[in-house]
C-alpha positions, 0 to 999 in steps of 0.5 A: 533509526529502526528503534526510533521508528519502532518508538514512533509506531508504538507510542500513544498517538498525539502524545508528548513522547511522539512529538519528541520522537518526531523532533529527534528524527528531524535532527537526524534528517538535518544532520544527514542533509535530508532537509526536506525530511527534516521539515516534514518531521517538524510539521508532524510535531507542530500538529501534535503541539496544536493538539496538546496546547502546551508547547515548550516555547524555547524548544519551539523557537529552536526547531522553528530556526531548524526548519528555516535553516532546512528550508533555506538550504533546500529552498523547498515548499512549506509542506513537502511531499516524499515523492520525487517529481517525474515527467510522464510521456504517455502521449508518446506511446500507445499500448496494444494487444496482439494475438502474435505479440501479446501486450506491447508498447508502440512508440508514436514519437521519440522517447528520451532516455530516462522518461517515465513512459507507462506505469501500472500500479499493483492491485495490492501489495504487502511489505515483507518483515525485513524492511517493515521499519524502514519502508512505507507499507503502502507504496513500499518507498524507502523513507525511514526519516518520515514514516508515520504510523496507522492511528488504529493498529500502530503496526503499519507505517506510511511515508505520508498521510496520503499513503495512510489514507489510501491504504485505509480506503483500499483495504486497511480499514478492514484488516486493521483490527486483526492485522497483528493476528494476520502477521503472526499466524498466517503466511505472507501469501495468505495475508496478501490473498485476504488483502486482495479479497478486501480490495475486491469487496471494497471496489464493488462498493461492499455489495457482495451480490454485485461482486458475485454476479461479476465473478460468475459472468467472468467464469461463464464467458470465454470472451471477457477481455481486459483492455490495458490502456490506462496511462496512470495505472488506476481503473475507476471501473471495478470490473476493469480494476478487478477483472484483470486480477481474477482471470490470472492463471492459478496453480490449482491443477498442480495441487494435491487434494490435501493441499487444496483442503488445507487452502480451503480451511485457511480461506474459511478461517480468514473469511470468518476472522474478517467477518467477525472483526468488521460486523460483516453479515455471516452470509458473506463468509462463503464468497469471501472464503472462495475469493481468498482461496482463489487469490492464494492460488493466483498469487503463488504463480503471479506474485512478484517479489521485489528485492530493493537496495536501501537507496533505490525505490522498489 
């Protein structure tokens, strides 16, 4: 499966080889009784057929029959999604802050065991190399039978087109031209720090003056407090989305002058790399480097490493 996913990642987009790889994965999914993933791969192959415009009619009939068998066995939808449906009972709880207890949930009604009460999506995430051929690089779900590559770099794999689009919108459009260099020459903390910088830059509409003014106001204000009250984990307001990250504790006070210097130099190198690859004005290097270094210090204290089994979601 890893070899097949590598082939899908590195073969030419919309090519005959890619189509055959999707169909091969569809057969594997059907034999494993993963009907919903079987349909998903056939759907991807049909999209390539529409672009190539010279389908093999006998093979098409064979895989149409396979799709119908998978559809009948699962009784699924024509366009399946790799996500499981979950109930949301946010109306049963309220999230409060208290000087004595900190952040806590208070139940308003009885909550049934197994219900999803509250979720908070991470500001940014990074998949470590061990599972890179088997998990989505955006949501981290284990989905080896449906992974599709980024059309630009082919290094990043996603469980669905929606994840691919969200990753591109949030950060990957900026890191795509340099992702191979980032993964080969920088540590995961440094890559994650730069990705956090990109997310912050894009959330403030790629307006560095607005982002810098917000940062300076947070630094000068001791009363700036983020309210944790969004039931879906997403914040439309850039101040709310990024402010709770920027104010996290850092490990700066425990670092030697030598280590601070190394972090500063690495931050500047990453910022210059980002600026050159995306035609960002060079006047923004100082701000981007400052944020990247701060993110390194924050991540060393606050980054959560998830260890997942093959059959469990992260």
